[in-house]
Every structure is written in structure tokens, then in C-alpha cells.
C-alpha positions in Angstrom: -7.2 20.4 2.9 -3.6 18.8 3.4 -2.6 16.3 0.9 0.1 14.0 -0.6 0.5 13.4 -4.0 1.7 10.1 -5.5 2.5 8.5 -8.9 4.0 5.5 -10.9 7.6 6.0 -12.3 6.7 7.1 -15.8 4.3 9.6 -14.2 1.3 8.4 -16.3 -0.6 7.6 -13.3 -0.9 10.2 -10.9 -3.1 10.5 -7.5 -3.8 12.2 -4.1 -4.4 11.4 -0.9 -6.2 13.9 1.3 -6.5 14.7 4.9 -5.6 11.2 6.4 -4.7 7.5 5.9 -3.6 4.8 7.7 -0.1 4.5 8.7 1.8 2.3 6.8 2.4 -1.6 7.2 5.3 -3.5 5.8 3.7 -7.0 4.3 6.0 -9.9 4.2 3.5 -12.4 2.3 4.4 -14.3 -0.9 2.4 -12.3 -3.1 3.8 -9.0 -2.2 7.4 -10.7 -2.5 6.4 -11.9 -6.2 4.8 -8.7 -7.1 7.0 -6.3 -5.4 10.1 -7.0 -3.4 11.2 -9.0 -0.8 8.5 -7.1 1.2 6.2 -4.0 0.6 5.1 -0.9 2.3 1.5 -0.1 2.0 -0.9 2.4 3.3 -4.8 2.1 3.3 -7.1 5.0 2.4 -10.9 5.1 2.2 -11.9 6.0 -1.4 -13.5 9.2 -0.1 -9.9 10.6 0.8 -8.3 9.5 -3.0 -8.5 10.7 -6.1 -6.9 9.9 -9.6 -5.5 12.5 -11.5 -4.6 10.4 -14.3 -4.8 6.6 -14.6 -4.2 6.3 -18.4 -2.1 3.0 -18.2 -3.7 1.7 -14.9 -4.3 -2.1 -15.2 -5.5 -4.4 -12.5 -4.5 -8.1 -11.8 -6.6 -10.7 -9.8 -3.8 -12.0 -8.0 -6.4 -14.2 -5.9 -9.9 -14.5 -4.9 -9.7 -11.8 -2.7 -7.6 -9.3 -4.0 -6.5 -7.4 -7.1 -3.5 -5.4 -7.7 -3.0 -2.0 -9.4 -0.1 -1.4 -11.9 1.0 1.0 -14.5 1.0 -1.3 -18.0 3.8 1.5 -19.5 6.6 1.4 -16.7 5.6 -1.3 -14.3 5.3 0.1 -11.3 3.5 -1.8 -8.8 1.1 0.7 -6.8 -2.4 -0.6 -5.1 -3.9 -3.4 -3.9 -8.1 -3.8 -3.1 -9.9 -6.3 -1.8 -12.4 -7.6 -4.6 -15.3 -7.3 -1.6 -14.7 -3.8 -0.6 -14.8 -0.7 -2.7 -14.5 1.4 -0.1 -10.9 1.4 0.3 -7.7 1.2 -1.4 -4.3 -0.1 0.0 -1.2 2.5 -2.0 2.5 1.5 -1.9 4.1 4.1 0.1 7.3 4.0 -2.2 4.6 5.6 -5.1 4.1 8.6 -2.6 6.0 11.7 -2.6 5.9 12.1 1.4 6.6 9.9 3.9 3.7 7.8 6.0 5.4 6.3 9.5 5.5 2.5 9.7 3.3 1.2 12.4 4.3 -2.9 12.1 4.7 -6.1 10.2 2.1 -8.4 8.9 2.8 -12.1 7.2 5.8 -11.7 9.4 6.6 -15.4 9.1 7.1 -15.4 5.4 10.0 -13.1 6.0 12.9 -14.3 3.7 16.0 -12.2 4.5 17.6 -11.7 7.7 17.2 -7.9 7.9 16.5 -6.6 11.2 13.8 -4.1 11.7 14.4 -1.2 14.6 12.0 0.0 16.7 9.0 -0.8 18.6 6.9 -2.3 15.4 3.9 -4.8 16.0 4.7 -8.2 14.1 1.9 -10.6 13.2 2.7 -14.1 11.7 0.3 -13.8 9.4 -2.4 -11.2 8.9 -3.5 -8.4 11.6 -7.1 -8.8 10.7 -7.3 -5.1 10.6 -5.7 -4.3 13.5 -3.6 -1.7 12.2 -7.0 0.2 10.6 -7.4 2.1 13.8 -3.8 3.7 13.4 -4.8 6.9 11.5 -1.9 9.6 10.2 -3.1 12.8 9.8 -1.5 14.5 6.8 0.5 17.6 7.9 
């Protein structure tokens, strides 16, 4: 089975994604801006296709009543976010991956701060896509 590996900056959190994940989505929401950068790039993975190899310094921050964010308490890498109402999937920062997952679109585009222009024919949602991107599955090669 094909896989993509990932890790935090210091390497104390390591994981693998097996077989498939969702294409990535650029999120421009204010929570991503505060916890990462001007925008974040995440893929979503079913927990059955995800395995921690090491999670020694993994900590979770409850950023809202609906979501928690996973980060490394040693190096500060922001790695994951997850719904507090679902334990079947996890969103993974594509910057932590040792491979590329193509971008399919943007969410919370109304909150975009800069004048950066994004090329391509990506879908842009002013707020949440309400799960639209979940149907776009990237098969790991």
C-alpha cells in the first residue's frame, strides 16, 4: 500500500497517511491565520488511513467549541485540526508532509488578507464549503 510520511520540524511527531486522502484546500479563516500564517493548506484523512509513528510531544489546543488543533509542544509546528464531534477523520497540514497533495480550492476566501493572486481554476468559497471538497479523493501514488 502506498503512503505519504509526515512529521513536525523537530521530528518528535511522525505519522503516515496510507492509500488516499482528500485533495488539499487552502483555508483563509481567522483561526488559521492566527495559528499558522496568512492561510493554511490542509488535506483530510480518514483515521483508518492514518497512523502515528511517534507522538511524544503532541498537544491539542481547543480553538473553539467545535475544533481542536494539534501541534508539537517542542518545536511549535502546527500539524492537525479535528472536529470535536467526529473521531473518524483528521485534517493534516500539507506543509508537514514529505510529498505533495494537489490543491483543489479555497475556503473562507472572504477573510483573505493579502493581495496574493492564486492561479488555476480552483473553487473559492466565501465561507465553509460545507464538505464539498470531501468528495475529491487523491489516490497516493
